[in-house]
N, C-alpha and C positions, 0 to 999 in steps of 0.2 A: 128500522127494527133495533129495541134495544137490546144490548149486551148482557149477559150473565156476569156474575162475578166470577165464576169460573173460566169465562172466556178472555179476561181481561190480561191475563199474564201471555196470553198465547198469540203475540202479536208479532206476524213475520215482518221481515225487511223487504222492501220492495225493491226489485233489482232494477238496476239502472239500464236503459239502452246505449248508452256511449261507450266508445271504444276501451275507455280505460275500466269501467265497470265489467263489461266483457271480460277482458283479459283477466281481472280477479276472478270472476266465475269459472274461466277456462283452468288457472292455475289449482283453485280449489277442488274443481271436479276431477282433474288430473291426479291429484295427491290424494284426494279422500274416497273418491268412489272408484276410479280406474286402478289407483295403486301403482303408479309409476311415475317417472320425472321425464324432463326434457329429452334425457339421453336414452332412455329405454323404451319410450312410447312409438309405437307403430303407428302408421296410417289409419289403420282399422281404431286403434285406443283413440287417436285425435277424433276421428268420426263419431266415437260415442261422447266424448268429450264435447263435440260441437253441438250433439243431439241432445244431451243433458242440460246446456247451457241455454239451448233454445226451448227446451221442454219445459224449465223452470220457469221462464218468462211466459210459455203459453198457460202454463197452471195459473197464474195469477188471474189471467183473464176467466179461464175455465170456472174457476171457485167462485168469481164475483158474478158471473153469469148465472151459476146455478143456484147461488144465493138470491140473484134476483127472480129467478123463477118460481123459487118456492115462496119467497116473501109475496110476490102478486099474484099466485097461484094461476101462472100462466099455462093455457093450453099448449102441448107440445105435441108433435108429427113423429111418429115411430114408424121407421122405413126398414121393412123386413126383405131380406133378399139372401140367396144363397151364396152370393158373389160380391165382393165389393173391389175392383181393381183401383186402388187409390195413388197408384204409382209410388214414387219417393217422397219421404215427408220433409225430408230436412230443407232442399231448397225450395219446396212449395211455402213452408211455414216462414223462411227468410223474407220472401218476397212479399208474403201477405202481411207479415208483422212491420214491414219497412225498415228492417235491421239488417239487410244484406251488405251495405258499405261498411258500417262499423264492424260487424263480425270479420268481413272481408281483411280489413285492415290490421284486425286484432290477430289473426291467423298469419298475417304478412310480417308483424312484428316478432312472431315466433318462428318466422323463416318457413312458413307453411302457404301451399296454395290452396285454398280453400275449394275451388271447382275439383281439384283432384280429391279433397278430402271427400266430397260429396258424392263422387263416383263409386266409393267404397259401400255406399248404401245399396242393399239389394232391393228389387220390387217386393213390394207386400204380395205373396201369393195367394190371395184370398179369392181364387176364381182363376178361371182360364178364357174366359169369353166374353162376348159383347154386353152380355147382361151384367156383368160386373161392372163393366166400363159406364154403362148406363147408371146404375146405382150409385156409383162415385159423382156422375155429373148432377145427379138429382139432390145429392148433400151438398155439392159446391153451390147450386142455384139457391138452396135454401139459407146457406149461410151468406150468400151475397146480398139475397134479399130480406135477410134477419128474421127467418121464419124459425122458431126454435123447434129443434127436431133432433132426432139420434138415428143411427142406423143400427140395425141388428142383425148380426149374420153368424158365420161359423168360421172359428180361427182353426184354418186349415195349417196342418203342419208341413205337409207338402200339397200345396194348390196348384203348381203347374209341374212341368217334365222339362228337364234340360237335355237337350239332344245334342249327338255326336255322331260324326261320320266315321266307321269303321269299315275298311276294306270297301268301299263303295256303298256300304248299306246306313241307313239311318237307325242309330239306336237310341232310346228313350230311358233316361237316369230320372230318379227323384231330385226334385229341386231342394234341397234343404236349406231352405233360405232363412231359417232360426238357428242354424249352426253356431253363429257367434251372438246369439241372444236379440233381443228385439227392445231397444231402449225408450221406446215410444210407448211400450206398454205398463201398466199398473196391475200386477198380478193380485186377484181377489179369490185367494183360495176358500175363503170362508163361502162365497156366493156359488151354491151347487143347486141345478134344476135337474129333476128327473126326466127323461126323455124314454118315453114310454112308446115300445112297437106292437103293433095290435098283429091278430092273426095266432097261429101256432105253428109249432117247429115240429117236423118228424124228422126223426133220425132212423136212418138204415145204413147197414154195411155195405161197404163197395164189394162187388164181385169179383 
């Protein structure tokens, strides 16, 4: 596909998968995106650094895939589900991209344990049952088979519950999994879809 004149200056640098390139990316993300340094960053900050470093490399593949779809007018599958229990994204992405070892070495050079950093990621609470796990498995299968597809669902703010035992009784609390933000998201505030509820509303005072 020929590029237009307006596209020529906008060429991004492909990011390396070696340890040195990953260390550079970590330093840049810590400084410019998280706004901290080696002395002030917490384990949660380092999780966000790791997620951004991996996300940048995922996006190179994602954008190239999208361009291929549009260029070849590829048919796509759209899977609609009220739940998607995808688990934790960081370790899954490291394994699927084949960069677990270089990223682990990069963190060791910074005096950090990657497995411990990965534990900082909350499970994406986009549901609470077997339906969500099944939907996630369908998407994994489509990706493995190379079937172009997307999952559409609901971004729950509190998709699960957190349980505590107090005085011998179970208590349920909302699971605020988005409390520290979600580094895997790309907010699209301009994309809005009206959701209509049909029927009628009857108001009456309580006795």
